[in-house]
C-alpha positions in Angstrom: 0.0 -0.1 0.2 2.9 2.4 0.7 4.4 1.9 -2.7 1.1 2.6 -4.2 0.9 5.8 -2.4 4.4 6.7 -3.2 3.8 5.8 -6.9 0.7 7.9 -7.1 2.5 10.9 -5.5 5.4 10.5 -8.0 3.0 10.4 -10.8 1.3 13.6 -9.7 4.7 15.3 -9.3 5.8 14.2 -12.7 2.5 15.4 -14.2 2.8 18.8 -12.6 6.6 18.9 -13.8 5.6 18.0 -17.5 2.9 20.6 -17.4 5.3 23.4 -16.2 7.9 22.1 -18.8 5.3 22.2 -21.6 4.0 25.8 -20.7 7.8 27.1 -20.6 8.4 25.6 -24.0 5.2 26.9 -25.3 6.3 30.4 -24.4 9.5 29.9 -25.6 8.6 28.6 -29.1 5.0 29.2 -29.8 3.5 26.4 -32.1 1.6 27.6 -35.1 -2.1 27.0 -35.0 -3.4 24.2 -37.4 -6.5 25.0 -39.3 -9.5 23.4 -38.5 -9.8 21.6 -41.9 -6.4 20.1 -41.5 -6.6 16.2 -41.3 -5.3 14.4 -38.2 -2.4 12.8 -39.9 -1.0 16.1 -41.4 2.3 17.8 -41.1 2.5 18.1 -37.4 3.1 15.7 -34.8 0.5 14.5 -32.2 1.5 16.7 -29.2 1.4 19.5 -31.7 -2.1 18.8 -33.0 -3.3 18.3 -29.2 -1.8 21.9 -28.5 -3.4 23.4 -31.3 -6.7 21.9 -30.6 -6.7 22.9 -27.1 -5.6 26.5 -28.0 -8.6 26.7 -30.5 -11.1 25.4 -28.0 -9.9 27.4 -24.8 -7.7 30.3 -25.9 -3.9 30.7 -25.4 -3.9 29.1 -22.0 -5.7 25.9 -23.0 -2.8 23.6 -22.9 -2.2 25.0 -19.2 -5.8 24.3 -18.4 -5.4 20.7 -19.7 -2.5 20.1 -17.6 -3.9 21.6 -14.6 -7.1 19.2 -14.9 -4.6 16.5 -15.5 -2.7 17.3 -12.4 -6.1 17.6 -10.3 -7.2 14.2 -11.4 -4.0 12.6 -10.5 -4.1 14.0 -7.1 -7.9 13.2 -6.6 -7.1 9.8 -7.5 -4.2 9.3 -5.0 -6.1 11.2 -2.1 -8.4 7.9 -1.3 -5.3 5.7 -1.3 -3.4 8.0 0.9 -6.1 8.6 3.3 -7.1 5.1 3.5 -5.1 3.3 6.6 -4.9 -0.3 7.2 -6.2 -1.3 10.6 -3.6 -2.8 12.8 -4.7 -6.2 14.1 -3.2 -5.5 17.3 -5.6 -2.9 18.1 -8.5 -5.4 17.7 -7.2 -7.4 20.7 -7.6 -4.4 23.0 -11.2 -3.7 22.0 -14.0 -4.9 24.3 -16.4 -7.4 22.3 -19.7 -5.8 23.6 -22.7 -5.5 21.5 -23.5 -1.7 22.1 -26.5 -1.7 19.5 -29.4 -0.1 20.9 -27.7 0.7 24.1 -28.9 3.9 25.6 -26.9 4.3 28.7 -26.4 7.6 30.8 -22.9 7.6 29.7 -24.3 8.5 26.0 -25.7 11.7 27.4 -22.7 13.1 28.6 -20.5 15.0 26.2 -17.6 13.3 24.9 -14.2 14.7 26.1 -12.6 13.5 23.1 -14.7 13.4 19.8 -12.6 11.2 17.9 -11.4 8.4 19.9 -10.8 6.0 17.0 -8.1 6.6 14.3 -8.6 9.4 11.9 -8.4 9.4 8.4 -6.2 12.3 8.3 -3.8 10.8 10.9 -1.6 9.7 7.8 -1.4 13.4 6.6 -0.3 14.7 10.1 3.2 15.3 9.1 2.0 17.4 6.2 -0.7 19.4 7.7 0.7 20.2 11.3 3.1 22.6 11.7 6.4 21.7 12.9 7.0 24.6 15.3 5.4 23.6 18.8 4.6 27.1 19.7 2.6 27.6 16.5 1.0 24.3 16.9 0.0 25.1 20.7 -1.4 28.5 19.5 -3.7 27.1 16.8 -4.8 24.3 18.8 -5.7 26.8 21.8 -7.5 29.1 19.2 -9.4 26.0 18.0 -10.3 24.8 21.5 -11.8 28.2 22.3 -13.9 28.1 19.2 -15.2 24.9 20.1 -13.3 22.4 18.1 -11.8 19.9 20.6 -11.2 16.8 18.5 -7.7 15.6 17.9 -7.8 16.2 14.3 -8.9 19.8 14.5 -5.6 21.3 13.6 -5.2 18.9 10.5 -8.7 19.8 9.6 -7.9 23.4 9.7 -4.7 23.3 7.5 -6.5 20.9 5.1 -9.4 23.3 5.0 -7.1 26.2 4.3 -5.4 24.5 1.3 -8.7 23.2 -0.3 -10.3 26.5 0.2 -7.2 28.3 -1.7 -7.3 25.9 -4.6 -11.2 26.0 -5.2 -10.9 29.8 -4.9 -8.1 29.7 -7.7 -10.3 27.5 -9.8 -13.3 29.7 -9.4 -11.3 32.7 -10.3 -9.7 31.1 -13.5 -13.0 29.7 -14.5 -14.8 33.1 -14.4 -11.9 34.7 -16.4 -12.0 32.1 -19.0 -15.8 32.6 -19.6 -15.4 36.3 -20.3 -15.6 37.2 -23.7 -13.0 40.0 -23.9 -9.4 38.8 -23.9 -7.5 38.7 -20.6 -3.8 39.3 -20.2 -1.8 36.5 -18.4 -0.6 39.1 -15.8 -4.3 39.6 -15.0 -4.6 35.7 -14.6 -1.9 35.6 -12.2 -3.1 38.9 -10.2 -6.6 37.5 -9.8 -5.4 33.8 -8.9 -3.1 35.2 -6.4 -5.8 37.2 -4.8 -8.1 34.3 -4.9 -5.7 32.0 -3.3 -5.0 34.6 -0.4 -8.7 35.0 0.2 -9.1 31.1 0.2 -6.2 30.7 2.6 -7.4 33.3 5.0 -11.2 32.1 4.9 -10.9 29.4 7.6 -8.9 31.7 9.9 -11.8 34.5 9.5 -14.5 31.7 10.3 -12.5 30.2 13.3 -12.2 33.7 14.9 -15.6 34.6 14.2 -17.0 31.5 15.8 -14.3 31.9 18.8 -16.1 35.5 19.2 -19.6 34.3 19.1 -19.0 31.4 21.5 -17.2 33.9 24.0 -20.1 36.2 23.7 -22.6 33.4 24.3 -20.6 32.3 27.4 -20.7 35.7 28.7 -24.2 36.6 28.4 -25.4 33.2 30.1 -22.7 33.0 32.9 -24.6 35.4 35.2 -27.9 33.1 34.9 -25.7 29.9 35.4 -24.3 31.5 38.5 -27.7 32.2 40.0 -28.7 28.6 39.3 -25.5 27.5 40.9 -26.0 29.5 44.0 -29.6 27.9 44.5 -28.3 24.5 44.2 -25.3 25.0 46.4 -27.5 26.6 49.2 -30.1 23.8 48.8 -27.5 21.3 50.1 -25.7 20.1 46.8 -22.0 19.7 46.3 -20.2 21.8 43.5 -20.0 18.9 41.2 -23.7 18.0 41.6 -24.6 21.9 41.2 -22.7 21.9 37.8 -24.3 18.9 36.5 -27.9 20.2 37.5 -26.9 23.8 35.8 -25.8 22.2 32.5 -29.1 20.4 32.2 -31.2 23.5 33.2 -29.2 25.9 30.7 -28.7 23.4 27.7 -31.3 24.8 25.5 -30.6 28.5 26.4 -26.8 28.5 26.4 -25.5 25.4 24.9 -21.8 26.2 24.9 -21.9 27.0 28.5 -23.8 23.9 29.3 -21.3 21.7 27.5 -18.5 23.3 29.2 -20.3 22.5 32.7 -20.7 19.0 31.6 -17.0 18.7 30.7 -16.1 19.9 34.0 -18.4 17.4 36.0 -17.1 14.6 34.1 -13.4 15.5 34.6 -14.2 15.8 38.4 -15.9 12.6 38.7 -12.9 10.9 36.7 -10.7 12.0 39.7 -9.0 14.9 38.2 -7.9 17.8 40.6 -10.7 20.5 41.1 -8.5 23.4 40.6 -6.8 21.9 37.5 -10.2 21.3 36.0 -11.2 24.7 36.8 -8.2 26.3 35.3 -8.7 24.4 32.1 -12.1 25.6 32.0 -11.1 29.2 31.9 -8.4 28.4 29.2 -10.9 26.7 27.0 -13.2 29.5 27.3 -11.0 32.5 27.2 -13.6 34.8 29.1 -12.3 37.2 31.6 -15.5 36.7 33.8 -14.8 32.8 33.8 -11.2 33.5 34.7 -12.3 35.5 37.7 -14.8 33.0 38.8 -12.2 30.2 38.7 -9.8 32.4 40.7 -12.7 33.0 43.3 -13.5 29.3 43.6 -9.8 28.0 43.9 -9.3 30.8 46.6 -12.3 29.8 48.4 -11.2 26.1 48.5 -7.8 26.9 49.6 -8.7 29.3 52.5 -11.6 27.2 53.4 -14.3 30.1 53.1 -17.9 29.4 52.2 -18.5 28.6 48.5 -22.2 29.6 48.7 -20.9 33.1 50.1 -18.4 33.5 47.4 -20.9 32.6 44.8 -23.5 34.9 45.9 -21.0 38.0 45.8 -19.5 37.1 42.5 -23.5 36.3 41.1 -24.3 39.8 42.1 -21.1 41.3 40.5 -22.0 39.4 37.4 -25.5 40.7 37.2 -24.4 44.2 37.5 -21.7 43.8 35.0 -24.2 42.4 32.5 -26.5 45.4 33.2 -23.6 47.9 32.5 -22.8 46.2 29.2 -26.5 46.7 28.3 -26.3 50.4 29.2 -23.1 50.9 27.4 -24.8 49.5 24.3 -27.7 51.7 24.7 -25.6 54.8 25.3 -23.6 54.1 22.0 -26.7 53.8 20.0 -27.5 57.5 19.6 -23.9 58.1 18.3 -24.3 55.3 15.7 -27.7 56.7 14.5 -26.3 60.1 14.1 -24.2 59.5 10.9 -27.2 57.5 9.4 -29.6 60.4 10.2 -27.5 63.1 8.9 -26.8 61.1 5.6 -30.5 59.8 4.9 -32.5 62.4 6.7 -31.0 65.8 6.4 -30.2 65.9 2.4 -33.9 65.0 1.5 -35.3 67.4 4.0 -33.1 70.2 2.8 -34.0 69.2 -0.9 -37.8 69.5 0.1 -37.5 72.8 1.9 -35.0 74.9 -0.3 -35.6 72.9 -3.7 -38.7 75.2 -4.8 -36.9 78.3 -3.8 -33.7 77.4 -5.6 -35.8 76.8 -8.7 -37.5 80.2 -8.6 -34.2 81.7 -8.0 -32.6 80.1 -10.9 -35.5 81.0 -13.2 -35.4 84.6 -12.0 -31.7 84.8 -12.6 -32.0 83.4 -16.1 -35.0 85.7 -17.0 -33.1 88.6 -15.8 -29.8 87.8 -18.0 -31.9 87.7 -20.9 
């Protein structure tokens, strides 16, 4: 299997090399176009006839399109063989032979701490899709974690999406330019293809950034309500673990991301992980300042032996006040934002209605006076 993969990759690389060589040869010594009525067995060789046919059908860049399509076909045919990974027989020995069909246990309702526990299809491409620098890998993994992508293959999928989107945008740009009736210069092709490649490369990063901001905003908006419910549960006699689990069930439909994080905290605590470590990991996964302050309050409360209910009561009141202040801040900024729209879309029509007739009369009077 490995030999087949290497052979396919070598064939794709050879096709790309031949395509580049053919394009350079065509630019260096352009082949004269064979008339449409010329027979196939005419004076030119078969490659010359093929280049002439592609030039007549698709324009001067027809051979380049054909070589690009051939390279894409070879890459597409080699990709399934590259992604297919043979199952290790030793891994079968470690699996429990239990029929889980139709089993609806409580563990299925708990969020998975690791989404892809099996072997991922992108695992074979890990050396090519993951950055070599540990700092960069840790940074992008932390960003994806805050955006809600916690699987082991999240980094590989992200870099694969970058490459695929860049290729897709380039193909769309070249297809659009080739369908235009007027001629397009090769320099224009290069500029548009480069811009499309840049947009496609940056599109996944923009999506992850927006997803991270939306998730953090959702957690910030739902955190005061979750603290109020947690305070009620703790004052009713429940432990912190039970309170987190109950709150996650209550806010699942209103604040899904926060409920998911609470379920992860509860599962890690039941697994025996240290409470302070679990809470600090929770603050890192969310990236919200309010959550970090909350974790600090709980850790200090556990360290100094103070009442958790009293700490929750004080911090919940602060969170409610802070949410009210954010709402008032948005309300105070709204008139300033509406001022520009009012000046652009209300004042000009009003001035036209009020002054327009007078201006017409003045122009008519001045025109008659000049005559």
